[in-house]
C-alpha positions in Angstrom: -3.5 -18.2 25.9 0.0 -18.0 24.4 1.7 -16.0 21.7 0.0 -14.7 18.7 1.3 -16.8 15.8 1.4 -14.4 12.8 2.5 -17.1 10.3 -0.6 -19.1 11.2 -2.8 -16.0 10.6 -1.1 -15.4 7.2 -1.6 -19.1 6.4 -5.4 -18.9 7.2 -5.7 -15.7 5.1 -3.9 -17.0 2.1 -5.3 -20.6 2.0 -8.7 -20.4 3.5 -10.0 -16.8 3.1 -8.5 -16.0 -0.4 -10.0 -19.3 -1.8 -13.5 -17.9 -1.1 -12.8 -14.8 -3.2 -13.1 -15.4 -7.0 -9.7 -15.5 -8.8 -10.1 -12.3 -10.7 -10.9 -10.3 -7.6 -7.9 -11.6 -5.5 -5.3 -9.2 -6.7 -7.5 -6.1 -6.1 -8.3 -7.4 -2.7 -4.6 -7.9 -1.9 -3.8 -4.4 -3.2 -6.4 -2.8 -0.9 -5.3 -5.0 2.0 -1.6 -4.1 1.4 -2.4 -0.3 1.3 -4.5 -0.5 4.5 -1.8 -2.5 6.3 0.8 0.0 5.1 -1.3 2.8 6.7 -1.6 0.7 9.9 2.2 0.1 10.0 2.8 3.9 9.5 0.5 4.7 12.5 2.2 1.9 14.6 5.6 3.3 13.8 4.5 6.8 14.9 3.4 5.3 18.2 6.5 3.2 18.6 8.9 6.1 17.9 6.9 8.2 20.4 7.4 5.5 23.0 11.2 5.3 22.4 11.9 9.0 21.8 9.3 10.6 24.1 7.9 12.4 21.0 6.9 11.0 17.6 9.5 11.0 14.9 9.6 14.4 13.3 10.3 12.7 9.9 7.2 10.6 10.1 5.2 13.6 11.2 6.5 15.6 8.2 5.5 12.7 5.8 2.0 12.7 7.5 1.7 16.5 7.1 2.8 16.2 3.4 0.0 13.6 2.7 -2.6 15.6 4.5 -1.6 18.8 2.6 -1.9 16.9 -0.6 -5.4 15.7 0.3 -6.4 19.3 1.3 -5.0 20.5 -2.1 -7.3 18.0 -3.8 -10.2 19.2 -1.7 -9.6 22.8 -2.5 -9.2 22.1 -6.2 -12.1 19.8 -6.8 -14.3 20.1 -3.7 -14.9 17.2 -1.3 -17.0 15.1 -3.7 -14.8 15.9 -6.7 -11.7 14.9 -4.8 -13.2 11.6 -3.9 -14.3 11.2 -7.5 -10.8 12.0 -8.9 -9.1 9.7 -6.4 -11.5 6.9 -7.1 -10.9 7.2 -10.8 -7.1 7.1 -10.3 -7.6 4.1 -8.0 -9.7 2.2 -10.5 -7.2 3.0 -13.3 -4.4 1.6 -11.1 -6.6 -1.4 -10.2 -7.2 -2.1 -13.9 -3.5 -1.9 -14.8 -2.6 -3.8 -11.6 -4.7 -6.8 -12.7 -3.8 -6.7 -16.4 -2.1 -10.0 -17.5 1.4 -10.1 -18.9 1.7 -11.4 -22.5 3.9 -14.4 -23.3 7.2 -13.7 -25.0 6.4 -15.9 -28.0 3.2 -14.1 -28.7 3.0 -12.5 -32.2 0.2 -10.0 -31.4 1.9 -6.6 -31.3 -0.9 -4.9 -29.3 -0.5 -7.2 -26.2 0.8 -5.9 -22.9 4.6 -6.6 -23.0 6.0 -5.0 -19.9 6.3 -6.5 -16.4 3.1 -6.9 -14.5 2.2 -3.9 -12.3 1.4 -6.4 -9.6 5.0 -7.1 -8.9 6.1 -3.5 -9.2 3.5 -2.2 -6.8 4.3 -5.0 -4.3 8.0 -4.1 -4.5 7.2 -0.4 -3.9 5.0 -1.2 -0.9 7.9 -3.4 0.5 10.3 -0.5 0.0 7.9 1.9 1.8 7.9 -0.4 4.8 11.7 -0.1 5.0 11.5 3.7 4.4 9.0 4.1 7.2 11.1 2.0 9.6 14.2 4.1 8.8 12.3 7.4 9.2 10.9 6.2 12.6 14.3 5.5 14.1 16.4 8.0 12.2 16.5 10.5 15.2 18.4 7.9 17.2 21.3 8.1 14.8 21.4 11.8 14.3 
C-alpha cells in the first residue's frame, strides 16, 4: 500500500474538511484539534521513550502525575460535576478570547481589542509544548 503521506492528509484536512465548517467555527475547531493532538503526542512520546529506555521517561511521568493531581484537586474542591462545569467555563472563556478579532492600528475606537490575537499566542505555546515534550522524553539519554 505504500507510505503514509502526512502532508497529503494535512492538505485534505485544511482544504477539503475545513471548508465544510463555517468560518467562525474554524478557529475553535482547530484549537480543540490541536489540544487533542498534543495529548496524543504526549502519550506517543511516553510509549516511544519506554521503547528506547526500557521504562517510560520519568520526566514525562512526573508531568502526567502533576496533571492528574491537578484534576483530582478540582474534583475534591468542586465535586465531579462542579469540576467539569468550572473547566468548561474556563474553556469557553478561552475560546471566546481565542476567536476575538484584532483591531486595526488606524482605528479610533478606544474600546477595541488592541493586543495580538490569542490565536497566535496559543498556537506558539502549543508548538513550544511539542518541543518540551520531546526534550523531556529523551532527557534521560543525556543525563
